[in-house]
C-alpha positions as CSV (number, residue, x, y, z in Angstrom):
1,M,6.7,-15.8,-6.3
2,N,5.0,-14.3,-3.2
3,I,1.6,-12.6,-3.5
4,A,-0.2,-10.2,-1.1
5,V,-3.9,-10.3,-1.3
6,V,-5.9,-7.3,0.0
7,L,-9.4,-8.4,0.9
8,A,-11.8,-5.6,0.1
9,G,-15.1,-7.3,-0.9
10,G,-17.0,-6.2,2.2
11,V,-19.9,-3.8,2.1
12,G,-19.4,-2.4,5.6
13,S,-22.9,-3.1,6.9
14,R,-21.9,-2.5,10.6
15,Y,-20.1,0.7,9.7
16,G,-23.0,2.4,7.9
17,G,-22.4,5.4,5.7
18,D,-22.9,5.8,2.0
19,M,-19.9,3.7,0.9
20,P,-17.9,0.6,2.1
21,K,-15.6,1.6,4.9
22,Q,-12.4,0.7,2.9
23,Y,-13.1,3.6,0.6
24,C,-13.6,6.2,3.3
25,I,-11.0,8.9,3.7
26,L,-8.5,8.6,6.5
27,K,-5.8,11.3,6.9
28,G,-6.3,12.3,3.3
29,K,-6.2,8.8,1.8
30,E,-8.6,5.9,1.2
31,V,-8.5,3.4,4.1
32,I,-7.6,0.6,1.6
33,S,-4.6,2.5,0.4
34,Y,-2.7,1.8,3.6
35,A,-2.8,-2.0,3.1
36,I,-2.0,-1.7,-0.6
37,E,1.0,0.6,0.0
38,A,2.4,-1.6,2.8
39,A,2.1,-4.6,0.4
40,K,3.9,-2.8,-2.4
41,K,6.7,-1.6,-0.1
42,S,7.3,-5.1,1.1
43,K,10.6,-6.5,0.0
44,K,9.2,-10.0,0.0
45,T,6.1,-9.4,-2.1
46,D,6.1,-9.8,-5.9
47,K,2.5,-9.0,-6.7
48,V,-0.5,-7.3,-5.0
49,L,-4.0,-8.6,-5.7
50,V,-7.1,-6.7,-4.5
51,V,-10.3,-8.6,-4.2
52,C,-13.2,-6.2,-4.5
53,D,-16.6,-5.6,-6.1
54,K,-16.6,-5.2,-9.9
55,S,-17.8,-1.6,-9.6
56,Y,-14.4,-0.6,-8.0
57,Q,-12.0,-2.8,-10.0
58,K,-11.1,-0.5,-12.8
59,R,-10.4,2.5,-10.5
60,I,-8.5,0.4,-8.0
61,A,-6.3,-1.1,-10.7
62,E,-5.6,2.3,-12.3
63,T,-5.1,4.2,-9.1
64,Y,-2.9,1.7,-7.2
65,G,-1.4,-0.4,-10.0
66,T,-2.6,-3.7,-8.6
67,E,-4.2,-6.7,-10.1
68,V,-7.9,-7.1,-9.2
69,C,-10.4,-10.0,-9.0
70,D,-14.0,-10.4,-7.9
71,G,-15.1,-10.3,-4.3
72,G,-17.5,-12.9,-3.0
73,S,-20.7,-12.8,-0.9
74,T,-18.7,-14.1,2.0
75,R,-15.1,-13.7,3.2
76,N,-14.3,-17.3,2.4
77,L,-15.6,-16.9,-1.2
78,S,-13.4,-13.8,-1.6
79,V,-10.4,-15.8,-0.5
80,Y,-11.4,-18.7,-2.8
81,N,-11.7,-16.2,-5.7
82,A,-8.2,-14.9,-5.0
83,L,-6.7,-18.5,-4.9
84,A,-8.5,-19.3,-8.1
85,Y,-7.3,-16.2,-9.9
86,I,-3.7,-16.9,-9.0
87,K,-4.0,-20.5,-10.2
88,E,-5.8,-19.6,-13.4
89,R,-3.0,-17.2,-14.4
90,G,-0.3,-19.8,-13.8
91,Y,1.6,-17.8,-11.2
92,A,4.2,-19.9,-9.5
93,C,3.1,-18.7,-6.1
94,K,4.8,-20.2,-3.1
95,K,3.7,-17.8,-0.3
96,V,0.5,-15.8,0.0
97,I,-0.4,-13.2,2.7
98,F,-3.9,-11.9,3.2
99,L,-4.4,-8.3,4.4
100,D,-7.6,-6.7,5.5
101,S,-8.4,-3.5,3.6
102,A,-10.0,-2.0,6.7
103,R,-6.8,-2.5,8.9
104,P,-4.7,0.5,8.0
105,L,-2.0,0.1,10.6
106,I,-0.2,-2.7,8.8
107,R,3.5,-2.1,8.0
108,A,5.7,-3.5,5.2
109,E,8.2,-4.8,7.8
110,L,5.6,-7.0,9.3
111,I,4.7,-8.5,5.9
112,D,8.4,-9.2,5.4
113,D,8.6,-10.9,8.7
114,Y,5.6,-13.1,8.1
115,M,7.0,-14.1,4.7
116,D,10.3,-15.0,6.2
117,K,8.6,-17.1,8.9
118,L,6.9,-19.1,6.2
119,D,10.3,-20.7,5.5
120,A,9.9,-22.6,8.8
121,Y,6.1,-22.7,9.2
122,D,3.1,-23.5,6.9
123,C,1.0,-20.7,8.3
124,V,1.8,-17.4,10.2
125,I,-1.1,-15.5,11.7
126,T,-1.6,-12.4,13.8
127,G,-2.7,-13.1,17.4
128,Q,-3.9,-10.8,20.1
129,K,-3.9,-11.7,23.8
130,I,-7.2,-11.5,25.5
131,V,-6.9,-8.9,28.3
132,D,-10.5,-8.8,29.5
133,S,-12.2,-11.4,31.5
134,L,-13.5,-14.2,29.2
135,G,-16.9,-15.9,29.6
136,K,-18.8,-18.7,28.1
137,T,-22.5,-19.5,28.3
138,G,-23.1,-22.1,31.0
139,M,-19.6,-21.7,32.6
140,R,-18.6,-19.4,35.4
141,Y,-14.9,-19.5,34.6
142,V,-12.8,-19.7,31.4
143,N,-9.0,-19.5,31.4
144,R,-8.3,-16.7,29.0
145,E,-4.7,-17.8,28.7
146,E,-5.8,-20.7,26.6
147,Y,-7.3,-18.4,24.0
148,Y,-6.3,-15.6,21.7
149,L,-7.9,-13.5,19.0
150,I,-7.1,-14.2,15.3
151,Q,-6.6,-11.2,13.0
152,T,-5.1,-10.5,9.6
153,P,-2.5,-10.5,8.3
154,E,-2.5,-14.3,7.8
155,A,0.2,-15.8,5.6
156,C,0.2,-19.3,4.2
157,N,2.0,-21.8,2.1
158,F,0.0,-21.3,-1.1
159,S,-0.1,-25.0,-2.3
160,L,-1.1,-26.3,1.1
161,L,-3.9,-23.7,1.5
162,C,-5.2,-24.5,-1.9
163,S,-5.2,-28.3,-1.2
164,S,-7.6,-27.9,1.8
165,F,-9.5,-24.7,1.3
166,D,-13.3,-25.0,1.6
167,K,-15.1,-22.0,0.3
168,D,-18.4,-23.1,1.9
169,S,-16.9,-23.5,5.4
170,D,-18.3,-21.4,8.2
171,R,-14.8,-21.1,9.8
172,T,-13.8,-17.4,10.0
173,A,-10.0,-17.6,9.9
174,I,-8.0,-18.7,6.9
175,C,-5.6,-20.7,9.2
176,Q,-8.6,-22.8,10.3
177,L,-8.9,-24.0,6.7
178,M,-5.3,-25.2,6.4
179,P,-4.6,-28.9,6.7
180,E,-4.9,-30.1,10.3
181,N,-1.3,-31.3,10.4
182,S,0.1,-28.0,9.1
183,S,2.5,-26.0,11.3
184,L,1.3,-22.7,12.7
185,Y,3.2,-19.7,14.1
186,V,1.1,-17.1,16.1
187,S,2.7,-13.7,16.0
188,Y,1.9,-11.2,18.8
189,A,4.2,-8.5,17.3
190,M,1.4,-6.2,16.2
191,K,0.1,-4.6,19.3
192,N,-2.2,-2.1,17.6
193,N,-4.1,-3.6,14.7
194,M,-7.3,-1.7,14.8
195,K,-10.0,-2.3,12.2
196,V,-12.4,0.2,10.9
197,T,-15.7,-1.3,11.9
198,Y,-18.0,1.4,13.4
199,M,-18.5,5.2,13.0
200,G,-15.8,6.9,15.0
201,D,-13.1,4.3,14.3
202,L,-11.6,6.5,11.6
203,E,-10.8,9.3,14.1
204,L,-9.3,7.0,16.6
205,I,-7.1,5.2,14.1
206,G,-6.0,8.5,12.6
207,R,-4.5,9.3,16.0
208,F,-2.5,6.1,15.9
209,L,-1.3,7.0,12.4
210,E,-0.2,10.5,13.6
211,E,1.8,8.9,16.3
212,D,3.2,6.3,13.9
213,V,2.4,3.5,16.4
């Protein structure tokens, strides 16, 4: 069994507004709906689990037909809650992919590709090349070719992730909590993977959706 987890526990403190950004309306639909729909359209996903605040769980489950579990006070706690939920229900999960509810440009085909790549790798993540100059305090020059940005989706071998996951870690990427000797594939296939973070992002992302980028 393969499970897609949509992380929606954030409160959108940087975004502002009167509701979390994942529930704002983008092109007539909630921002979160794009990640859920992509996960449900995936040919390689058997279940979709949304991690969110209790106050939204009943509506999310009824509106989108997904399973739901509690979000945590940190991202890592939300991931931990998802892993615990899957284990507690006895699901024979082999592969798990984590999607960000605030990244609406995700496509089902990409999810399928990541799931397929997990046949050869323990972890598959989304990378973005650094195109600006990169600096570091105390250094005049940093070689940007040695670095990349890590984004969701992140897909992992479920049992391996569970074996090493530390909910109290300050590491910010799920792949950084996999066993040190696990194999990693960095995909640069998703060129436009914008996240709703600040006011004004909705309009810009809406243009990408119109162009079906």
